[in-house]
C-alpha positions in Angstrom: 18.4 16.8 0.2 20.5 13.7 0.2 20.1 10.5 2.2 22.8 7.9 2.1 22.3 4.2 2.9 24.2 4.7 6.2 21.5 7.1 7.3 19.1 4.2 7.5 19.5 1.1 9.7 17.7 -0.9 7.0 20.9 -2.3 5.4 22.9 -5.5 5.7 21.5 -8.1 8.2 18.6 -5.8 8.9 17.4 -6.1 5.3 17.6 -9.9 5.5 15.6 -9.8 8.7 12.9 -7.6 7.1 12.7 -9.8 4.0 12.4 -12.9 6.1 9.7 -11.3 8.1 7.9 -10.3 4.9 8.1 -13.8 3.4 6.9 -15.6 6.5 4.3 -13.0 7.3 2.8 -12.8 3.8 2.8 -16.6 3.4 1.0 -17.2 6.7 -1.4 -14.3 6.0 -2.2 -15.6 2.5 -2.9 -19.1 3.8 -5.2 -17.7 6.6 -6.9 -15.3 4.2 -7.6 -17.8 1.4 -11.2 -18.7 2.4 -11.9 -15.0 2.8 -10.4 -14.2 -0.6 -12.6 -16.9 -2.2 -15.7 -15.3 -0.7 -14.7 -11.8 -1.7 -13.9 -13.1 -5.3 -17.5 -14.4 -5.5 -18.8 -11.1 -4.1 -17.0 -9.1 -6.8 -18.3 -11.3 -9.6 -21.9 -11.3 -8.4 -22.0 -7.6 -7.7 -20.2 -6.3 -10.8 -18.9 -9.1 -12.9 -15.3 -9.9 -13.8 -12.5 -9.0 -13.7 -11.9 -9.6 -10.0 -8.4 -8.2 -9.7 -7.4 -4.7 -10.5 -3.8 -4.2 -11.6 -2.2 -0.8 -11.4 1.4 0.2 -12.3 3.2 1.6 -9.2 6.8 2.7 -8.6 8.8 0.9 -5.9 12.3 0.3 -4.7 14.9 2.4 -6.7 12.2 3.6 -9.1 11.4 0.1 -10.3 7.9 -0.5 -11.7 5.5 -3.3 -10.7 1.9 -4.2 -11.0 0.2 -3.7 -7.6 -2.8 -6.0 -7.1 -6.2 -5.1 -5.5 -9.7 -6.5 -5.6 -11.7 -4.4 -8.0 -13.8 -1.9 -6.1 -14.8 0.4 -8.9 -16.7 0.2 -12.1 -14.8 -1.3 -15.0 -14.8 2.1 -16.8 -13.7 4.1 -13.7 -10.5 5.3 -15.2 -11.7 6.0 -18.7 -10.7 9.6 -18.3 -7.3 8.8 -16.7 -6.1 8.0 -13.2 -7.2 10.0 -10.2 -7.5 10.0 -6.5 -10.3 8.0 -5.0 -12.6 10.0 -2.8 -15.0 9.2 0.1 -18.4 8.4 -1.3 -16.7 8.0 -4.8 -19.5 7.6 -7.3 -17.2 5.3 -9.4 -17.2 2.8 -6.5 -19.5 -0.3 -6.6 -21.7 -1.0 -3.6 -19.7 -4.1 -2.7 -16.5 -2.2 -3.4 -17.5 0.3 -0.7 -17.5 -2.5 1.9 -14.2 -3.8 0.7 -12.6 -0.3 1.0 -14.2 0.3 4.4 -12.3 -2.7 5.9 -9.3 -2.5 3.5 -10.1 -6.0 2.2 -9.3 -4.9 -1.3 -5.7 -4.7 -0.3 -5.4 -8.4 0.5 -4.0 -9.5 -2.9 -1.0 -7.3 -2.2 0.2 -10.1 0.1 1.2 -11.8 -3.2 3.2 -8.7 -4.2 5.0 -9.0 -0.8 5.7 -12.7 -1.2 7.1 -12.0 -4.7 9.5 -9.4 -3.2 7.9 -6.4 -5.1 6.6 -4.9 -1.8 7.0 -5.2 1.9 4.4 -5.6 4.6 5.5 -2.2 5.9 7.0 0.8 4.0 6.0 3.9 2.1 2.9 3.4 0.0 3.6 3.2 -3.7 2.3 5.8 -6.0 1.2 5.9 -9.7 4.0 7.1 -12.0 1.7 9.7 -13.5 1.5 11.4 -10.1 5.2 10.9 -9.2 6.5 13.2 -12.0 4.5 16.0 -10.4 5.4 15.2 -6.8 9.2 15.0 -7.5 9.1 18.5 -9.1 7.1 20.0 -6.2 8.8 18.2 -3.3 12.6 17.8 -3.7 12.9 15.0 -1.1 10.1 12.9 -2.7 12.3 10.2 -4.3 14.0 9.5 -1.0 11.0 7.3 -0.2 12.1 4.9 -2.9 15.2 4.0 -0.9 13.2 1.1 0.6 10.5 -1.2 -0.7 7.0 0.1 -0.9 4.6 -1.3 1.8 1.1 -2.4 2.2 0.9 0.0 5.2 3.3 2.5 6.6 4.1 5.1 9.2 2.2 7.8 7.3 -0.9 5.7 6.8 -1.3 4.8 10.5 -1.2 8.6 11.2 -4.1 9.2 8.9 -2.1 10.3 5.8 -3.7 8.2 3.0 -5.5 9.0 -0.2 -5.9 12.7 -1.0 -3.9 14.1 1.9 -0.8 16.3 2.3 2.0 14.8 0.3 4.6 16.8 2.2 3.4 15.4 5.5 3.5 11.9 4.0 7.1 12.4 2.8 8.1 13.5 6.3 6.6 10.4 7.9 8.2 8.2 5.2 11.7 9.6 5.8 11.2 9.2 9.5 10.4 5.6 9.0 13.4 5.0 6.7 15.8 6.6 9.2 14.4 5.0 12.3 13.5 1.5 11.0 13.5 -1.4 13.4 11.6 -4.7 13.5 9.8 -3.3 16.6 8.6 -0.3 14.5 7.3 -2.6 11.8 5.3 -4.7 14.3 4.0 -1.5 15.9 2.8 -0.2 12.5 1.1 -3.5 11.7 -0.6 -3.5 15.0 -1.7 0.1 14.6 -3.0 -0.7 11.1 -5.2 -3.5 12.4 -6.6 -1.2 15.0 -7.2 1.5 12.5 -9.1 -0.9 10.1 -11.3 -2.2 12.9 -12.0 1.1 14.7 -12.0 3.8 11.9 -15.6 4.3 10.9 -14.5 6.8 8.2 -12.3 4.4 6.3 -12.0 4.9 2.6 
């Protein structure tokens, strides 16, 4: 399968609009979230010690690599045997980390990734390169999701496709997003994300 840039409305002036929205949105959100981040930083240190931030290599736009930031929610030796999917009731997770995951508060540092231009507020979620090699062999259309910047949230995530869920279904939702992008769709996804975080009692 081939997707050309003309197959997506996210080019030219539209891409400038989206980047402007990301810069303003992430800057305002970081400013508003600063007191919360300070409290959460203290919570991580008290509950499990430093480091506070967890950096993980992810693949983004055009296959470029970047370090995605999260508040650490697992034990320091959680990936001693290599990367893996996190699971509900994951035994590697700290008690405070469970609270952070439940309300997606561990994702807040990614606002810095957005401000730097490595990510967008909305877009396909980035994956670890170790998994991507397998996905691209099994799903021919997988790399199409790298036609746009990775996002903190996306069309797939607000439809419950996060974590260890069907990758094929996620790709279908990601491609739909790329081909049907609009600022209104981004706002809709952000609104749905907030609702999902507040109302989903099974968040992981």
